[in-house]
N, C-alpha and C positions, 0 to 999 in steps of 0.2 A: 793240571789235567792228567788223568790216569792214562798210562801208556797202553796203547792197544797191542794186544798180543795175538789173540785168536783171529782166524780168518774163515770166512764163509764164502762159498761159491754159489750163486743163485742163477740158474739158467732162466732166461726170459724174464729178467727182473726189473724191467724199466716201466711196466704198466700194471695197473690193476693189482691183483693179488701179489705178484712178485715184487712190485714196488713197495707195497705195504710191509712185506717181510723184510726187505732191504732196509727201510727206514727204521723199523723196530729193532732189528739186530744192530744196526749202526748206533742207535741210541743206547744200546746195552754194550757198547764198547768193542764191537767186532769190526775188523777190517772187512770191507765188502768188495767182492769181485762179481760183476754182473755181466751176463751175456745178453746180446740182443741180435736181431736179424735186420729187420727193415726200419725199426723205430729209432733212427739216428738222432732225431731232434730230442726225443724223450731221454735217450741215453746220455746226451750231453747235459741235459738239464739236471738229471739226478747226479751225474758226476760232479757238476759244479756245486749243486746244493750240499752234498755230503762233504766234499772237500773244503767247502767254505766253513763248515762247522768244525771240521777236524782235518788239518792239512794231510794230504797224501793218504787218506783213509779209504778211498774208493778208486777202483779201476773198472774199465769197461772193455769188453771184447766182442767184436762183431763175428758171429758165426751162424751158419744155417745148419741145424742138426739133421735136417733131412738129406744133406749132401756131404757132410763131413766124412772123410775117409781115414784120416790119420789122427786118432785120438791121443797117440803118444806125443805128437807135436803140440796138440792142444794142452795137454797136461803140463808140459814143460813151460809153455807160455803162462799158464796159471800160477805155477809154483815159483816162477822167477820174480813175481811181484812182491810177495811178502815172505817167501821162503818156507811156507807151511800151508797146510789146509786142515781145518778142524771139522768143518761141516760142509756137506754137499746137499744142496736142495734142488731136486729135479722138478722144476716148475714149468719149463718151456713146454708148450703143447700146441698141437694143431686141433682144430675143432670145426667140422662142417659135416652136413648130412651126406650119406651115400645110400641111396635106395638100391635094391638088389640089381636092377638093370643098369645102375651107374657104377657098379663095382668094376674096377680095372686095375691093372698093375701100377699105374701111376699113382692113383689115390691110395692104394695099399702101401706102397713104399713110402709115400709122403707121410701118412699118418703113423704107420708102424715104426718107421725109422726115427721120427721125432718123439713120439709118445712112449715107446717101449725099448727100441734098440739102444737109443742114446743113454737113457738112465742105466741100462745094463753095462754098456761100455764105459761110461763114466765111473760107475762103481768099481768096475774091474781095474781101470787104469789108476784110480786114486786110492784103491784099497791099501797098498803099502804105506802111503802117507797117513791115511786115516787110522790105520792100525797103530802106527807109532804114537799118534796123538790120542788114541782111544776116543775116536771121533764119532760123528753121527751122519747118517744119510736120512733125509726126509723126502719122500715122494708125494707130490700133489696129485691125488687120484680124482675121484668123482663119485658122488652118491648114486649116480644113474647107471652104474655098471650092473646093479641088481635091484629091481628089474631094469633091463636096458632101455635106452631111448629108442623109440621107433624111428626107422629109416636112418639110423646112424651105425650101420653094421660094423664098419671097420673101426670107427672111433670106439665103439663099445668093446670090441675085441682088444684094442690097444690098452684101454684103461683096465679092463679085467686082467689082462696080462701084467699090467703094472702092479696090481694088487698081489697077484701070485709072485711076482718078482720081489716085492717087498718082504713077503713072508719067507721066501726062499733065501734071500740075502741075509735076513735076520738069523737064520740057522747057519748059513755057510760062513758068515763073517764074525759070528760070536766066538769068543766073548769080548773081543777087543772093540768091535764096532757095532753100535746099535742102529737098527734100521726100522723106521716106522713110516706110516702114511697118514696124510690128512686129506679127507674127502669133503670138498666144499659142496654146499647145497646151493640155494639161490643167493648168490653173493653179487650184488649190483645187478641191474637189468642189462642183458645183452644189448648192444647198440641197435641191433636189428629189431628189438622188441620194445624200444622206448615209447613208441606211440600206440602200442597194442593194448588198449585198456582192458578189454575183455580177457585177454590172455593173462594179464597181470592179476586180475581178480581171481581167475581160476587157480593160478599158482598159489596166491596168498591163502586161498580157502583150504589148501592142503598142508599149510605150515602151521604147526601147533602154536608157535609164538606169534603168528599173524603179522610177520614183518620180514622184509628182506634183510639179509645179513650185510655186513660190511667187510671189506678186505682185512681190516684190522682184526676181525674175529679169527680169520685163518692165521694171520701173523702171530697172534697170541697163542694159538694152539701149537704152532711150530716152535715158538719160544719156550713154551712149557716142556715140550719133548726134548729140546736141546739142552735146556738149563736145569730142569727139575725132574725129568723122567728117567733118572738113573737106573731104575729097575724095570724099565719098559722097553721091550723090543718086539718086533713082529706084529705090531698092532696098527689098526687103521681107525683114526678118530673121525667120525662124521660130525661136521660142523654145519648143521642144516636147520636149526631152529625147530627140530622135531619133524622135519619133512618126511623122513623115512617111516614115521608112524602111520602115514597115510599114503603110501606109495601104491 
């Protein structure tokens, strides 16, 4: 068995897209550190699954990025597991609508702290380690930042900010650290939309490839940027089946 050397931190990596990224990178010989908040059952399941395949190759950390104050303590906890970090994947995200009359400080802090502030602070705190390893940062963004989703004011701002952060970090952390984004389109049906047939038809009609994507499509884009995109930084890859052609 090949010895695992490189380590990746995936925030919010126990479900959906984050889970698919964790599994693919683990298959490609990375040690996996995954954060989770409320999904304790899923976290234990992926921990057992990956460690069964390769002993001591996965760790999990419970954290709420909308409330975390001490990022230094968090980074120390991460680095103590495998002694290094090569890839940071900012996947953890909050998503819910906020109409103009629903905007308040609580929803602002909840969405901005998780979707934008935490990726910035994690990049800052892990930069020295990533610089030593000539590592990568991948931010999971969203195709719907332009044009924005109706009635999702704060979410749209947070993800538009994450795109700007991606390009800014690519400049500021070069040449040692590459920073890129991946923007999912329709990847799996949201749980709230599973029984909304008309809405599904409307979404599919705007996708050039006429099908919903799979989390593995995002994972493969991430894998490409990490492993093969050695001359790529400051970019955002839309993985959307051509949805942006008909926005």
